[in-house]
TORNU-56155 format. One record per atom (N, C-alpha, C, O, CB): residue in three letters; z, y, x. Coordinates in pm, 1 decimal, always signed. Glycine has a CB too. Layout:
// residues N
  aa        w        v        u
 Ala        Z        Y        X
...
// end
This chain:
// residues 120
  aa        w        v        u
 Met  -5105.9  -7888.1  +5732.8
 Met  -5179.9  -7748.3  +5758.8
 Met  -5257.9  -7722.0  +5676.9
 Met  -5353.3  -7797.9  +5660.4
 Met  -5250.5  -7730.3  +5870.1
 Thr  -5242.0  -7595.1  +5591.2
 Thr  -5337.0  -7549.2  +5505.9
 Thr  -5460.1  -7507.6  +5532.3
 Thr  -5497.3  -7466.6  +5642.2
 Thr  -5296.6  -7469.7  +5453.1
 Thr  -5546.6  -7519.2  +5405.0
 Thr  -5702.9  -7469.8  +5446.7
 Thr  -5694.6  -7328.0  +5513.1
 Thr  -5766.7  -7296.0  +5607.6
 Thr  -5811.6  -7455.8  +5302.9
 Gln  -5601.0  -7245.7  +5456.4
 Gln  -5611.6  -7100.6  +5526.7
 Gln  -5561.2  -7106.8  +5674.7
 Gln  -5613.9  -7043.6  +5766.2
 Gln  -5517.1  -6985.0  +5444.5
 Thr  -5487.0  -7164.0  +5684.0
 Thr  -5425.5  -7173.6  +5823.2
 Thr  -5535.6  -7248.9  +5927.5
 Thr  -5540.4  -7215.3  +6045.8
 Thr  -5275.8  -7265.1  +5812.7
 Thr  -5618.1  -7347.7  +5875.2
 Thr  -5710.1  -7389.0  +5971.5
 Thr  -5871.3  -7310.9  +5952.8
 Thr  -5967.8  -7327.5  +6027.3
 Thr  -5714.7  -7555.2  +5955.6
 Ala  -5865.2  -7237.3  +5850.2
 Ala  -5981.0  -7128.7  +5904.6
 Ala  -5920.1  -7026.1  +5972.0
 Ala  -6001.5  -6967.7  +6043.5
 Ala  -6069.5  -7057.8  +5791.2
 Gln  -5790.9  -6973.3  +5978.8
 Gln  -5755.5  -6890.0  +6066.5
 Gln  -5766.4  -6917.4  +6214.3
 Gln  -5785.7  -6834.0  +6302.6
 Gln  -5643.8  -6863.8  +6036.0
 His  -5750.7  -7048.5  +6227.3
 His  -5769.4  -7103.4  +6364.0
 His  -5921.4  -7133.6  +6419.4
 His  -5957.2  -7126.6  +6537.0
 His  -5691.5  -7233.3  +6366.2
 Arg  -5986.4  -7162.2  +6327.1
 Arg  -6136.0  -7157.3  +6365.2
 Arg  -6180.3  -7008.2  +6377.7
 Arg  -6260.8  -6987.7  +6468.5
 Arg  -6229.8  -7234.1  +6251.3
 Phe  -6149.3  -6920.0  +6316.8
 Phe  -6196.2  -6768.1  +6377.0
 Phe  -6097.9  -6718.2  +6471.6
 Phe  -6128.8  -6610.0  +6521.7
 Phe  -6209.8  -6648.5  +6259.2
 Ser  -5951.1  -6785.2  +6521.7
 Ser  -5929.6  -6765.9  +6644.2
 Ser  -6026.6  -6812.5  +6752.7
 Ser  -6062.3  -6734.7  +6841.0
 Ser  -5819.5  -6812.4  +6660.2
 Leu  -6068.0  -6934.7  +6747.1
 Leu  -6121.3  -6996.6  +6843.4
 Leu  -6251.2  -6935.0  +6859.3
 Leu  -6300.9  -6944.7  +6971.4
 Leu  -6121.8  -7133.0  +6823.5
 Leu  -6321.9  -6868.2  +6762.1
 Leu  -6445.5  -6800.8  +6771.0
 Leu  -6415.0  -6667.5  +6839.9
 Leu  -6493.9  -6629.0  +6926.2
 Leu  -6511.9  -6783.2  +6630.9
 Arg  -6292.0  -6583.1  +6805.2
 Arg  -6283.8  -6462.2  +6876.6
 Arg  -6248.0  -6468.9  +7024.4
 Arg  -6253.7  -6368.0  +7094.8
 Arg  -6191.7  -6381.9  +6811.7
 Thr  -6209.7  -6591.5  +7073.0
 Thr  -6145.8  -6637.0  +7199.6
 Thr  -6298.0  -6677.7  +7288.6
 Thr  -6324.3  -6659.9  +7407.6
 Thr  -6020.9  -6786.3  +7167.9
 Ala  -6360.9  -6723.2  +7205.4
 Ala  -6501.6  -6730.6  +7249.1
 Ala  -6572.5  -6642.7  +7275.4
 Ala  -6659.1  -6656.7  +7361.8
 Ala  -6566.7  -6778.8  +7184.5
 Ile  -6558.0  -6545.3  +7218.5
 Ile  -6670.1  -6422.3  +7218.8
 Ile  -6596.7  -6347.0  +7358.2
 Ile  -6651.8  -6303.6  +7459.4
 Ile  -6673.7  -6301.9  +7041.6
 Ala  -6452.9  -6350.0  +7321.4
 Ala  -6351.1  -6292.4  +7441.6
 Ala  -6417.6  -6339.2  +7586.5
 Ala  -6457.1  -6261.1  +7673.1
 Ala  -6175.9  -6366.8  +7426.1
 Leu  -6420.4  -6457.8  +7592.1
 Leu  -6467.6  -6539.8  +7730.7
 Leu  -6573.1  -6505.4  +7756.1
 Leu  -6592.2  -6462.6  +7869.9
 Leu  -6477.4  -6683.1  +7735.7
 Gln  -6680.3  -6510.0  +7663.8
 Gln  -6828.5  -6471.4  +7716.4
 Gln  -6846.8  -6325.9  +7738.1
 Gln  -6939.8  -6285.8  +7808.1
 Gln  -6942.5  -6515.1  +7613.0
 Thr  -6754.5  -6236.6  +7676.0
 Thr  -6764.9  -6106.9  +7709.4
 Thr  -6685.9  -6081.5  +7884.9
 Thr  -6730.0  -5994.3  +7959.7
 Thr  -6685.8  -6020.9  +7572.2
 Leu  -6595.5  -6151.8  +7916.2
 Leu  -6549.4  -6142.0  +8044.9
 Leu  -6626.7  -6200.9  +8132.6
 Leu  -6621.4  -6157.5  +8247.7
 Leu  -6432.4  -6186.2  +8059.2
 Thr  -6713.2  -6307.7  +8103.9
 Thr  -6791.4  -6375.7  +8195.5
 Thr  -6898.0  -6277.0  +8249.7
 Thr  -6925.7  -6262.2  +8368.7
 Thr  -6852.3  -6499.9  +8131.1
 Ile  -6960.9  -6203.1  +8131.3
 Ile  -7081.2  -6128.1  +8147.8
 Ile  -7022.0  -5979.0  +8254.5
 Ile  -7085.7  -5933.5  +8349.5
 Ile  -7149.1  -6085.6  +7969.0
 Phe  -6893.9  -5929.9  +8207.0
 Phe  -6822.1  -5833.0  +8317.0
 Phe  -6832.1  -5882.6  +8430.9
 Phe  -6888.4  -5811.7  +8514.3
 Phe  -6679.9  -5805.2  +8302.8
 Leu  -6789.7  -5999.2  +8468.6
 Leu  -6755.5  -6066.2  +8602.8
 Leu  -6911.7  -6074.1  +8661.6
 Leu  -6924.5  -6062.2  +8783.5
 Leu  -6668.4  -6233.9  +8584.7
 Gln  -7009.2  -6090.2  +8594.7
 Gln  -7144.9  -6090.1  +8637.3
 Gln  -7183.3  -5979.6  +8692.9
 Gln  -7242.5  -5982.9  +8800.9
 Gln  -7228.6  -6115.2  +8544.0
 Ala  -7154.0  -5853.0  +8623.4
 Ala  -7184.2  -5705.7  +8688.5
 Ala  -7085.1  -5703.6  +8829.5
 Ala  -7144.5  -5671.0  +8932.3
 Ala  -7134.6  -5560.7  +8563.7
 Val  -6977.6  -5727.4  +8838.9
 Val  -6909.3  -5728.3  +8937.3
 Val  -6957.2  -5817.6  +9052.2
 Val  -6935.9  -5789.0  +9170.0
 Val  -6794.0  -5753.8  +8895.4
 Ser  -7028.1  -5935.7  +9009.2
 Ser  -7076.0  -6046.7  +9145.1
 Ser  -7210.1  -5976.8  +9153.3
 Ser  -7261.4  -6011.9  +9259.6
 Ser  -7091.5  -6251.3  +9111.6
 Ala  -7295.7  -5886.7  +9082.8
 Ala  -7376.5  -5830.6  +9103.4
 Ala  -7370.3  -5719.4  +9212.2
 Ala  -7463.3  -5700.5  +9290.6
 Ala  -7403.5  -5806.9  +9001.9
 Gly  -7256.8  -5647.9  +9212.2
 Gly  -7253.3  -5570.3  +9296.6
 Gly  -7218.7  -5633.8  +9448.3
 Gly  -7269.5  -5592.9  +9552.7
 Gly  -7170.3  -5477.9  +9245.5
 Leu  -7134.8  -5727.4  +9438.6
 Leu  -7125.8  -5828.7  +9566.6
 Leu  -7246.1  -5907.1  +9625.3
 Leu  -7261.2  -5940.7  +9742.7
 Leu  -7031.7  -5936.7  +9532.6
 Leu  -7345.9  -5934.3  +9498.1
 Leu  -7448.7  -5981.0  +9584.7
 Leu  -7516.1  -5879.0  +9688.3
 Leu  -7548.5  -5915.0  +9801.5
 Leu  -7550.3  -6034.8  +9498.5
 Leu  -7534.1  -5752.2  +9641.4
 Leu  -7603.8  -5654.3  +9712.4
 Leu  -7492.7  -5608.6  +9834.6
 Leu  -7537.3  -5529.5  +9917.8
 Leu  -7652.7  -5527.7  +9604.7
 Thr  -7363.8  -5649.3  +9849.0
 Thr  -7286.0  -5606.0  +9949.9
 Thr  -7205.7  -5725.6 +10068.7
 Thr  -7161.3  -5705.2 +10181.8
 Thr  -7185.1  -5523.5  +9868.4
 Ala  -7210.8  -5834.4  +9997.1
 Ala  -7140.6  -5931.7 +10058.8
 Ala  -7226.0  -6076.2 +10065.0
 Ala  -7290.9  -6114.3  +9967.6
 Ala  -7006.1  -5942.2  +9982.9
 Pro  -7219.2  -6150.4 +10187.3
 Pro  -7259.6  -6257.9 +10208.7
 Pro  -7266.3  -6367.3 +10124.8
 Pro  -7356.4  -6450.6 +10135.1
 Pro  -7212.7  -6280.5 +10287.8
 Tyr  -7174.7  -6374.2 +10039.1
 Tyr  -7099.8  -6484.0  +9946.6
 Tyr  -7147.5  -6440.9  +9786.2
 Tyr  -7138.9  -6507.9  +9683.3
 Tyr  -6905.7  -6473.8  +9969.0
 Gly  -7196.3  -6314.8  +9805.5
 Gly  -7231.3  -6263.1  +9669.2
 Gly  -7317.9  -6341.8  +9601.7
 Gly  -7306.0  -6360.1  +9480.5
 Gly  -7287.2  -6135.9  +9670.4
 Glu  -7388.4  -6381.8  +9654.9
 Glu  -7523.9  -6469.2  +9579.8
 Glu  -7479.4  -6600.0  +9515.8
 Glu  -7518.3  -6640.8  +9406.3
 Glu  -7649.6  -6518.1  +9697.7
 Thr  -7398.4  -6657.3  +9592.1
 Thr  -7322.5  -6754.6  +9550.9
 Thr  -7239.9  -6766.6  +9438.4
 Thr  -7233.3  -6850.3  +9348.4
 Thr  -7263.2  -6773.5  +9629.9
 Leu  -7175.6  -6659.2  +9465.2
 Leu  -7101.4  -6612.4  +9332.1
 Leu  -7154.3  -6581.0  +9224.3
 Leu  -7104.1  -6615.1  +9117.2
 Leu  -7035.7  -6515.0  +9342.7
 His  -7263.2  -6511.6  +9232.4
 His  -7348.1  -6467.5  +9114.3
 His  -7405.0  -6585.3  +9070.2
 His  -7394.0  -6598.8  +8948.4
 His  -7458.0  -6361.3  +9143.8
 Ser  -7453.8  -6662.4  +9118.9
 Ser  -7502.2  -6814.6  +9084.8
 Ser  -7429.8  -6904.1  +8980.4
 Ser  -7462.4  -6951.2  +8871.4
 Ser  -7493.8  -6896.5  +9211.3
 Ala  -7317.4  -6908.4  +9058.5
 Ala  -7167.9  -6968.7  +8997.2
 Ala  -7149.4  -6901.4  +8861.7
 Ala  -7143.8  -6972.0  +8761.0
 Ala  -7021.2  -6927.8  +9101.0
 Gly  -7139.6  -6768.3  +8853.3
 Gly  -7115.5  -6710.5  +8709.1
 Gly  -7216.3  -6710.6  +8633.9
 Gly  -7187.6  -6688.7  +8516.2
 Gly  -7072.7  -6582.2  +8701.7
 Ala  -7316.9  -6725.6  +8653.7
 Ala  -7448.1  -6711.0  +8562.2
 Ala  -7439.3  -6855.1  +8504.9
 Ala  -7500.5  -6854.6  +8398.2
 Ala  -7609.1  -6673.3  +8650.5
 Arg  -7386.3  -6984.0  +8532.4
 Arg  -7352.6  -7109.9  +8493.3
 Arg  -7223.9  -7102.6  +8387.5
 Arg  -7207.7  -7173.8  +8288.4
 Arg  -7323.8  -7194.0  +8624.2
 Val  -7139.8  -7000.2  +8435.0
 Val  -7024.4  -7019.6  +8345.1
 Val  -7051.5  -6903.0  +8219.9
 Val  -6998.0  -6901.1  +8109.0
 Val  -6868.9  -6995.3  +8437.1
 Met  -7140.6  -6818.5  +8269.4
 Met  -7162.4  -6710.5  +8137.1
 Met  -7236.1  -6817.0  +8058.8
 Met  -7182.4  -6846.7  +7952.1
 Met  -7266.4  -6544.7  +8164.2
 Tyr  -7342.0  -6877.3  +8088.0
 Tyr  -7419.7  -6983.3  +7989.4
 Tyr  -7330.3  -7071.7  +7926.8
 Tyr  -7355.1  -7093.2  +7808.1
 Tyr  -7524.3  -7075.4  +8062.4
 Gly  -7223.0  -7134.4  +7980.0
 Gly  -7149.8  -7213.7  +7928.8
 Gly  -7049.0  -7170.0  +7824.7
 Gly  -7002.1  -7243.2  +7737.5
 Gly  -7101.6  -7268.2  +8021.2
 Ala  -7016.2  -7019.7  +7847.3
 Ala  -6951.4  -6965.1  +7748.6
 Ala  -7019.1  -6909.6  +7637.5
 Ala  -6964.5  -6871.6  +7533.9
 Ala  -6881.5  -6883.1  +7795.2
 Ser  -7161.6  -6905.7  +7667.3
 Ser  -7249.9  -6855.0  +7556.5
 Ser  -7266.2  -6994.0  +7461.9
 Ser  -7255.0  -6984.3  +7339.7
 Ser  -7408.9  -6789.2  +7621.0
 Met  -7291.2  -7113.5  +7521.4
 Met  -7272.6  -7236.8  +7423.4
 Met  -7131.5  -7247.7  +7333.7
 Met  -7117.6  -7269.1  +7213.2
 Met  -7280.1  -7371.9  +7516.4
 Leu  -7031.5  -7224.5  +7439.7
 Leu  -6895.5  -7248.0  +7357.2
 Leu  -6903.8  -7142.6  +7241.9
 Leu  -6858.6  -7176.1  +7132.5
 Leu  -6747.4  -7223.1  +7455.0
 Tyr  -6959.4  -7014.1  +7257.9
 Tyr  -6969.8  -6911.9  +7127.1
 Tyr  -7042.9  -6976.2  +7018.6
 Tyr  -7004.5  -6955.9  +6903.4
 Tyr  -7049.8  -6770.0  +7159.0
 Val  -7139.3  -7047.9  +7039.9
 Val  -7215.3  -7113.4  +6932.5
 Val  -7137.6  -7208.8  +6879.6
 Val  -7118.9  -7197.4  +6758.4
 Val  -7339.9  -7171.2  +6972.0
 Leu  -7069.1  -7330.6  +6952.2
 Leu  -6979.0  -7440.8  +6889.6
 Leu  -6890.2  -7334.9  +6818.9
 Leu  -6906.5  -7330.5  +6696.9
 Leu  -6891.8  -7556.0  +7004.9
 Ala  -6827.7  -7275.6  +6854.9
 Ala  -6707.1  -7198.8  +6790.4
 Ala  -6770.2  -7123.6  +6642.2
 Ala  -6706.7  -7120.6  +6536.8
 Ala  -6642.5  -7067.9  +6915.0
 Ala  -6882.3  -7076.1  +6657.8
 Ala  -6921.7  -7015.9  +6548.9
 Ala  -6932.2  -7126.6  +6444.3
 Ala  -6875.0  -7111.9  +6336.4
 Ala  -7045.3  -6939.2  +6572.7
 Val  -7008.9  -7246.5  +6473.5
 Val  -7054.8  -7343.5  +6375.2
 Val  -6931.3  -7384.6  +6316.0
 Val  -6910.1  -7386.8  +6194.8
 Val  -7137.7  -7462.9  +6432.1
 Leu  -6840.9  -7420.8  +6416.2
 Leu  -6721.4  -7462.9  +6349.3
 Leu  -6640.0  -7388.8  +6256.9
 Leu  -6565.4  -7434.2  +6170.2
 Leu  -6645.9  -7494.4  +6432.8
 Ala  -6662.7  -7274.1  +6285.1
 Ala  -6604.1  -7169.3  +6179.0
 Ala  -6669.4  -7148.8  +6034.8
 Ala  -6617.9  -7107.8  +5930.7
 Ala  -6610.9  -7031.2  +6243.5
 Trp  -6791.4  -7188.0  +6060.7
 Trp  -6871.6  -7159.6  +5958.1
 Trp  -6904.1  -7299.6  +5878.8
 Trp  -6907.0  -7289.5  +5756.1
 Trp  -6996.4  -7085.5  +6013.7
 Lys  -6927.7  -7422.9  +5932.4
 Lys  -6970.7  -7524.2  +5861.7
 Lys  -6834.8  -7592.8  +5787.9
 Lys  -6834.8  -7598.9  +5664.9
 Lys  -7053.1  -7619.2  +5958.9
 Pro  -6736.0  -7636.8  +5852.9
 Pro  -6619.3  -7714.8  +5764.1
 Pro  -6542.5  -7625.6  +5672.5
 Pro  -6487.4  -7668.3  +5571.1
 Pro  -6506.9  -7784.8  +5858.7
 Gly  -6540.3  -7517.6  +5705.3
 Gly  -6461.5  -7415.6  +5631.8
 Gly  -6518.4  -7327.4  +5527.3
 Gly  -6458.6  -7256.8  +5446.0
 Gly  -6410.4  -7332.9  +5720.8
 Gly  -6674.4  -7349.2  +5549.2
 Gly  -6739.1  -7241.3  +5432.9
 Gly  -6732.7  -7081.5  +5471.1
 Gly  -6723.9  -6988.3  +5391.2
 Gly  -6646.9  -7256.3  +5281.9
 Gly  -6739.1  -7074.9  +5605.9
 Gly  -6707.5  -6926.1  +5667.3
 Gly  -6853.1  -6873.8  +5657.4
 Gly  -6942.2  -6949.5  +5619.0
 Gly  -6638.3  -6920.2  +5843.3
 Pro  -6883.3  -6719.0  +5698.4
 Pro  -6974.7  -6690.4  +5677.0
 Pro  -7086.7  -6753.9  +5806.3
 Pro  -7045.4  -6797.3  +5913.8
 Pro  -6952.5  -6557.0  +5647.4
 Leu  -7233.9  -6746.9  +5766.4
 Leu  -7335.6  -6806.7  +5854.6
 Leu  -7355.4  -6699.1  +5942.7
 Leu  -7411.1  -6733.2  +6047.1
 Leu  -7468.7  -6856.9  +5786.4
 Arg  -7320.2  -6549.2  +5931.2
 Arg  -7370.8  -6449.0  +6037.2
 Arg  -7331.1  -6465.3  +6174.3
 Arg  -7417.3  -6432.9  +6256.0
 Arg  -7331.0  -6318.3  +6004.8
 Pro  -7212.0  -6511.4  +6224.0
 Pro  -7169.4  -6560.2  +6359.1
 Pro  -7263.5  -6664.1  +6399.2
 Pro  -7321.9  -6638.0  +6504.4
 Pro  -7024.0  -6615.8  +6361.6
 Val  -7295.0  -6777.8  +6342.5
 Val  -7376.0  -6862.9  +6395.3
 Val  -7515.8  -6793.7  +6458.3
 Val  -7557.6  -6817.3  +6571.7
 Val  -7399.0  -6961.9  +6289.3
 Trp  -7569.1  -6717.9  +6376.8
 Trp  -7704.0  -6636.3  +6402.3
 Trp  -7687.1  -6567.5  +6532.8
 Trp  -7764.3  -6577.5  +6628.1
 Trp  -7737.9  -6522.0  +6284.1
 Gln  -7586.4  -6501.9  +6527.9
 Gln  -7561.3  -6402.0  +6627.8
 Gln  -7538.4  -6471.5  +6770.7
 Gln  -7597.8  -6440.5  +6874.0
 Gln  -7435.7  -6315.3  +6583.9
 Ala  -7436.0  -6576.6  +6756.1
 Ala  -7439.7  -6677.7  +6857.0
 Ala  -7526.1  -6728.1  +6898.7
 Ala  -7536.6  -6732.4  +7021.3
 Ala  -7390.1  -6757.8  +6841.8
 Ala  -7633.3  -6792.8  +6808.7
 Ala  -7758.3  -6863.9  +6840.4
 Ala  -7854.7  -6737.2  +6924.0
 Ala  -7924.5  -6774.1  +7018.5
 Ala  -7835.3  -6929.6  +6681.0
 Gly  -7854.3  -6620.5  +6892.5
 Gly  -7928.0  -6512.2  +6925.8
 Gly  -7875.8  -6469.3  +7052.2
 Gly  -7944.8  -6413.6  +7137.6
 Gly  -7926.6  -6409.4  +6824.9
 Phe  -7750.4  -6496.1  +7064.3
 Phe  -7700.9  -6439.5  +7198.8
 Phe  -7716.3  -6557.8  +7314.2
 Phe  -7716.9  -6533.0  +7434.8
 Phe  -7533.8  -6388.9  +7183.6
 Leu  -7728.7  -6690.8  +7256.8
 Leu  -7794.2  -6792.6  +7356.2
 Leu  -7912.9  -6784.5  +7399.5
 Leu  -7940.4  -6812.0  +7516.3
 Leu  -7797.6  -6907.1  +7315.7
 Val  -8004.7  -6743.7  +7308.3
 Val  -8133.1  -6725.5  +7353.9
 Val  -8147.9  -6567.9  +7465.7
 Val  -8235.7  -6559.5  +7551.6
 Val  -8228.1  -6720.7  +7203.0
 Leu  -8066.8  -6480.6  +7445.3
 Leu  -8081.0  -6375.1  +7544.6
 Leu  -8000.0  -6442.4  +7701.6
 Leu  -8028.5  -6401.1  +7814.0
 Leu  -7997.5  -6219.0  +7471.9
 Ala  -7906.5  -6541.8  +7675.0
 Ala  -7851.2  -6556.0  +7775.8
 Ala  -7962.2  -6678.3  +7850.4
 Ala  -7970.1  -6679.5  +7973.3
 Ala  -7694.2  -6587.1  +7744.1
 Ser  -8021.2  -6749.6  +7791.0
 Ser  -8138.2  -6804.8  +7843.7
 Ser  -8252.2  -6757.0  +7937.7
 Ser  -8297.7  -6806.6  +8040.8
 Ser  -8188.0  -6833.0  +7753.6
 Leu  -8287.4  -6630.4  +7860.0
 Leu  -8398.7  -6539.1  +7919.7
 Leu  -8332.5  -6465.5  +8040.0
 Leu  -8394.0  -6455.1  +8146.2
 Leu  -8459.3  -6426.0  +7805.7
 Gln  -8207.5  -6414.5  +8023.9
 Gln  -8135.2  -6383.7  +8126.3
 Gln  -8121.9  -6464.3  +8285.2
 Gln  -8128.6  -6416.6  +8398.5
 Gln  -8024.7  -6381.8  +8062.3
 Val  -8102.7  -6591.7  +8242.2
 Val  -8091.1  -6674.7  +8370.9
 Val  -8211.4  -6684.8  +8390.5
 Val  -8225.9  -6657.5  +8509.7
 Val  -8021.5  -6807.8  +8374.5
 Ala  -8353.6  -6718.1  +8326.1
 Ala  -8444.8  -6742.4  +8388.4
 Ala  -8530.7  -6605.6  +8447.4
 Ala  -8630.7  -6611.2  +8518.9
 Ala  -8508.3  -6830.0  +8307.0
 Leu  -8473.6  -6500.3  +8404.9
 Leu  -8514.4  -6368.2  +8479.4
 Leu  -8456.4  -6346.7  +8636.5
 Leu  -8525.2  -6301.1  +8727.7
 Leu  -8457.4  -6242.1  +8387.1
 Gly  -8327.1  -6385.5  +8648.3
 Gly  -8273.1  -6365.9  +8752.3
 Gly  -8288.2  -6491.4  +8859.1
 Gly  -8260.0  -6483.5  +8978.7
 Gly  -8146.1  -6329.5  +8716.0
 Ile  -8345.1  -6624.7  +8782.0
 Ile  -8389.8  -6706.6  +8860.3
 Ile  -8543.8  -6647.5  +8931.8
 Ile  -8571.0  -6639.1  +9051.6
 Ile  -8392.9  -6836.7  +8777.3
 Ala  -8614.1  -6618.0  +8834.4
 Ala  -8721.9  -6534.2  +8878.2
 Ala  -8731.9  -6389.7  +8931.1
 Ala  -8830.6  -6317.2  +8919.0
 Ala  -8788.7  -6534.1  +8788.5
 His  -8645.8  -6366.3  +8975.8
 His  -8600.7  -6230.6  +9050.0
 His  -8653.1  -6121.3  +9022.1
 His  -8702.1  -6041.0  +9101.4
 His  -8616.1  -6228.0  +9177.5
 Val  -8643.2  -6111.1  +8880.1
 Val  -8706.1  -5991.0  +8789.0
 Val  -8600.7  -5891.4  +8748.4
 Val  -8555.5  -5892.9  +8633.9
 Val  -8774.3  -6047.4  +8648.9
 Pro  -8557.5  -5799.3  +8844.9
 Pro  -8455.1  -5719.2  +8820.5
 Pro  -8469.8  -5610.9  +8739.0
 Pro  -8367.0  -5559.1  +8695.3
 Pro  -8411.6  -5681.5  +8922.1
 Ser  -8586.7  -5561.4  +8706.6
 Ser  -8621.5  -5438.1  +8655.5
 Ser  -8590.9  -5496.7  +8476.2
 Ser  -8583.3  -5418.4  +8381.5
 Ser  -8804.1  -5381.8  +8713.4
 Val  -8580.4  -5614.3  +8467.2
 Val  -8545.8  -5667.6  +8344.7
 Val  -8387.9  -5721.2  +8308.5
 Val  -8309.5  -5703.3  +8215.3
 Val  -8638.5  -5774.2  +8332.8
 His  -8387.2  -5785.5  +8416.2
 His  -8270.0  -5850.7  +8446.1
 His  -8139.2  -5773.6  +8426.4
 His  -8049.3  -5811.8  +8351.5
 His  -8280.0  -5893.3  +8576.1
 Val  -8136.4  -5673.9  +8492.0
 Val  -8014.0  -5589.3  +8499.6
 Val  -8007.9  -5498.7  +8372.1
 Val  -7892.2  -5461.7  +8352.2
 Val  -8014.6  -5498.9  +8634.5
 Pro  -8094.2  -5453.5  +8282.9
 Pro  -8081.5  -5392.8  +8179.9
 Pro  -8050.2  -5478.2  +8066.2
 Pro  -7973.9  -5446.5  +7975.0
 Pro  -8182.6  -5322.6  +8165.6
 Leu  -8122.1  -5603.5  +8078.0
 Leu  -8078.9  -5694.7  +7973.1
 Leu  -7905.8  -5728.3  +7979.4
 Leu  -7823.8  -5715.3  +7888.5
 Leu  -8171.8  -5835.7  +7993.7
 Gly  -7888.4  -5767.4  +8095.5
 Gly  -7715.6  -5800.8  +8128.3
 Gly  -7651.4  -5669.8  +8077.0
 Gly  -7542.1  -5693.7  +8025.6
 Gly  -7667.2  -5826.6  +8319.1
 Val  -7683.3  -5545.4  +8074.8
 Val  -7600.3  -5441.6  +8014.7
 Val  -7615.5  -5433.6  +7862.8
 Val  -7525.7  -5387.1  +7792.6
 Val  -7634.0  -5308.0  +8075.8
 Leu  -7702.7  -5468.6  +7825.3
 Leu  -7750.4  -5509.1  +7701.1
 Leu  -7659.5  -5597.2  +7618.6
 Leu  -7610.0  -5584.9  +7506.5
 Leu  -7870.9  -5573.3  +7721.0
 Met  -7654.6  -5686.4  +7708.1
 Met  -7567.9  -5837.3  +7640.0
 Met  -7431.4  -5813.3  +7637.6
 Met  -7358.7  -5860.6  +7550.2
 Met  -7580.9  -5989.0  +7734.7
 Phe  -7385.5  -5731.8  +7742.3
 Phe  -7262.0  -5689.7  +7764.2
 Phe  -7223.4  -5603.8  +7636.7
 Phe  -7121.2  -5636.3  +7576.1
 Phe  -7255.0  -5615.4  +7898.0
 Gly  -7298.1  -5496.8  +7592.3
 Gly  -7270.7  -5419.6  +7476.2
 Gly  -7267.5  -5501.1  +7379.6
 Gly  -7166.6  -5490.8  +7309.9
 Gly  -7355.3  -5318.4  +7448.0
 Leu  -7361.9  -5600.7  +7341.1
 Leu  -7373.7  -5689.9  +7234.9
 Leu  -7225.4  -5785.4  +7209.9
 Leu  -7165.2  -5809.9  +7105.3
 Leu  -7506.7  -5782.5  +7271.9
 Ser  -7200.1  -5821.7  +7337.0
 Ser  -7098.8  -5891.7  +7304.4
 Ser  -6952.1  -5808.1  +7293.7
 Ser  -6864.6  -5851.3  +7218.7
 Ser  -7100.4  -5998.2  +7401.0
 Val  -6933.8  -5702.2  +7362.8
 Val  -6833.5  -5618.1  +7314.7
 Val  -6798.7  -5569.6  +7168.7
 Val  -6688.0  -5545.7  +7120.3
 Val  -6853.3  -5520.9  +7377.6
 Leu  -6953.8  -5560.0  +7098.7
 Leu  -6966.0  -5542.2  +6974.2
 Leu  -6903.2  -5670.8  +6894.6
 Leu  -6810.2  -5662.0  +6814.4
 Leu  -7108.6  -5513.7  +6949.2
 Ala  -6955.6  -5765.4  +6922.8
 Ala  -6936.0  -5874.5  +6879.7
 Ala  -6786.7  -5889.8  +6840.2
 Ala  -6731.4  -5914.5  +6733.0
 Ala  -6984.2  -5961.3  +6969.8
 Leu  -6730.5  -5860.0  +6997.3
 Leu  -6569.3  -5928.3  +6989.3
 Leu  -6487.1  -5787.5  +6916.6
 Leu  -6369.8  -5810.4  +6887.3
 Leu  -6486.8  -5978.7  +7189.0
 Thr  -6533.1  -5659.5  +6888.7
 Thr  -6473.6  -5570.9  +6815.2
 Thr  -6488.6  -5604.7  +6613.3
 Thr  -6415.1  -5566.6  +6522.2
 Thr  -6550.5  -5426.0  +6878.6
 Arg  -6569.7  -5658.9  +6611.8
 Arg  -6625.6  -5702.8  +6470.8
 Arg  -6515.0  -5855.9  +6451.3
 Arg  -6458.9  -5865.2  +6342.1
 Arg  -6837.9  -5742.3  +6479.5
 His  -6501.4  -5912.9  +6504.5
 His  -6430.8  -6027.3  +6505.8
 His  -6287.2  -6014.8  +6506.1
 His  -6216.4  -6115.5  +6507.3
 His  -6468.6  -6098.2  +6607.3
// end
């Protein structure tokens, strides 16, 4: 496997991680609606938060793998780390039941994740 092929696989992993993160955030919006209307909504939203947080950690790992071994750009690492900070804040706000910040932050995170996906 050539160096170029290896770098392409690493950036493919990065794009996949961002896509997974974007999907999990979207599903959190859906489960938030169920939170208001269905008895199982809270369980689904809580489980989805864990999956979304895991997807954010995977994004950081994929960004580091795309950067470090192959000498790729450092910017995706900073973006992924920043996103993990936002995800941590989002989880804390959800646990604290602060919807006035939790909901707009979720919308912002979805927008930023879509933006990151279109850039990679």
